[in-house]
C-alpha positions as CSV (number, residue, x, y, z in Angstrom):
1,M,0.0,0.0,0.0
2,D,3.1,2.3,0.2
3,H,2.8,2.8,-3.6
4,L,-0.7,4.3,-3.3
5,S,-1.8,7.9,-2.5
6,F,-5.0,8.7,-0.5
7,T,-6.4,12.1,-1.2
8,I,-9.4,14.3,-0.5
9,E,-10.8,15.2,-3.8
10,T,-12.8,18.2,-4.8
11,E,-13.6,17.0,-8.3
12,V,-13.3,13.6,-9.9
13,E,-14.0,12.7,-13.6
14,P,-17.3,10.7,-13.9
15,D,-15.8,8.5,-16.6
16,E,-12.8,7.7,-14.2
17,V,-15.3,6.7,-11.4
18,A,-17.6,4.8,-13.7
19,D,-14.5,2.8,-14.9
20,L,-13.6,2.1,-11.3
21,Y,-17.2,1.0,-10.3
22,R,-17.2,-1.5,-13.2
23,R,-13.7,-2.8,-12.1
24,S,-14.8,-3.0,-8.4
25,G,-18.1,-4.9,-8.8
26,I,-20.1,-2.2,-6.9
27,S,-23.8,-1.9,-8.2
28,R,-24.0,1.7,-9.3
29,P,-25.3,3.3,-12.5
30,F,-22.0,3.5,-14.2
31,D,-23.6,3.4,-17.7
32,D,-25.7,6.5,-16.8
33,I,-22.9,9.2,-16.9
34,G,-25.5,12.0,-16.4
35,R,-26.8,10.5,-13.1
36,L,-23.2,9.6,-12.1
37,T,-22.1,13.2,-12.6
38,Q,-24.9,14.4,-10.3
39,M,-23.9,11.9,-7.7
40,L,-20.4,13.3,-7.7
41,Q,-21.4,16.9,-7.8
42,H,-23.7,16.6,-4.8
43,A,-21.1,14.6,-2.7
44,N,-19.4,16.8,-0.3
45,L,-16.6,14.5,0.8
46,M,-14.7,12.2,-1.7
47,I,-11.5,10.3,-1.0
48,S,-9.4,8.6,-3.8
49,A,-6.8,5.9,-3.6
50,R,-4.5,6.1,-6.6
51,E,-1.6,4.2,-7.9
52,Q,0.2,6.9,-9.8
53,S,-2.8,8.5,-11.6
54,R,-4.9,5.4,-11.8
55,L,-8.0,5.4,-9.6
56,V,-8.0,2.2,-7.7
57,G,-10.3,3.1,-4.7
58,F,-12.9,5.7,-4.0
59,A,-15.2,6.7,-1.1
60,R,-18.0,9.1,-1.7
61,A,-19.9,10.6,1.3
62,L,-22.4,13.2,2.4
63,T,-21.8,15.0,5.7
64,D,-22.6,18.0,7.8
65,F,-19.0,17.8,9.2
66,S,-20.4,18.1,12.7
67,Y,-22.8,15.2,13.7
68,C,-23.2,12.7,10.9
69,C,-21.6,11.3,7.7
70,Y,-23.3,8.9,5.3
71,V,-20.9,6.9,3.2
72,S,-22.6,6.4,-0.2
73,D,-19.9,4.5,-1.9
74,L,-16.9,2.5,-1.0
75,A,-15.3,0.9,-4.1
76,V,-12.0,-0.8,-4.6
77,D,-10.7,-2.3,-8.0
78,Q,-11.1,-6.0,-7.7
79,D,-7.4,-6.4,-8.6
80,Y,-6.6,-4.3,-5.5
81,Q,-9.0,-5.7,-2.9
82,R,-7.8,-7.4,0.3
83,Q,-5.0,-4.9,0.6
84,R,-6.7,-2.7,3.3
85,I,-7.5,0.1,0.8
86,G,-11.1,0.3,1.8
87,K,-10.1,0.5,5.4
88,E,-7.5,3.3,4.6
89,L,-10.2,5.2,2.6
90,L,-12.5,5.1,5.6
91,A,-9.6,6.0,7.9
92,T,-8.8,9.1,5.8
93,L,-12.5,10.0,5.9
94,Q,-12.6,9.6,9.6
95,K,-9.4,11.6,10.1
96,K,-11.0,14.5,8.2
97,L,-14.2,14.3,10.1
98,G,-12.9,13.9,13.7
99,D,-14.3,12.0,16.7
100,T,-17.6,13.9,17.0
101,V,-19.1,12.7,13.7
102,M,-20.9,9.4,13.4
103,I,-20.1,7.5,10.1
104,C,-23.0,5.3,8.7
105,L,-23.5,3.3,5.5
106,L,-25.7,0.7,3.9
107,S,-23.8,-2.5,3.1
108,A,-24.2,-4.6,0.0
109,P,-25.2,-8.2,1.1
110,E,-21.8,-9.6,0.1
111,A,-19.9,-7.0,2.1
112,M,-21.8,-7.6,5.5
113,S,-18.8,-9.5,7.1
114,Y,-16.3,-6.7,6.0
115,Y,-17.6,-3.8,8.0
116,P,-17.5,-5.4,11.5
117,A,-14.0,-6.5,10.7
118,I,-12.9,-2.9,10.3
119,G,-14.6,-1.5,13.5
120,F,-18.3,-0.8,12.3
121,Q,-21.2,-1.7,14.6
122,K,-24.3,-3.2,13.2
123,A,-27.4,-1.0,13.3
124,N,-30.8,-2.7,13.4
125,Q,-32.9,0.5,13.4
126,A,-32.4,1.6,9.8
127,W,-35.2,2.3,7.4
128,W,-35.4,3.3,3.8
129,I,-37.7,3.9,0.9
130,P,-36.2,2.0,-2.1
131,R,-35.4,3.6,-5.5
132,K,-37.9,3.0,-8.3
133,H,-35.1,2.9,-10.9
């Protein structure tokens, strides 16, 4: 992981993120660049993991920087998984936010065992209205 840089981003190219989402296996609308562009424009905290200039990991979040942070996306290229990149993306995010901000997320079913292993507690009181498309 010494060869990777972790950076707080203000702008990221939608095509670059779409490509990473494809390579990571995350279920996102990577073929809908307009929607993906809006997702990135409205996020207010994004962290990248890069090997030289290539995006290999990405965290996208919405936060008030005071009380709560929702991690919308945590994606790592499948060729780079199991190298603690996701954990480092979240640690970078947590360092930026400080100790007074709760971090929450919704996990994909196949990632349910990952989050407790990196210090997340399971919440049984979550509710949502699903997307229609």
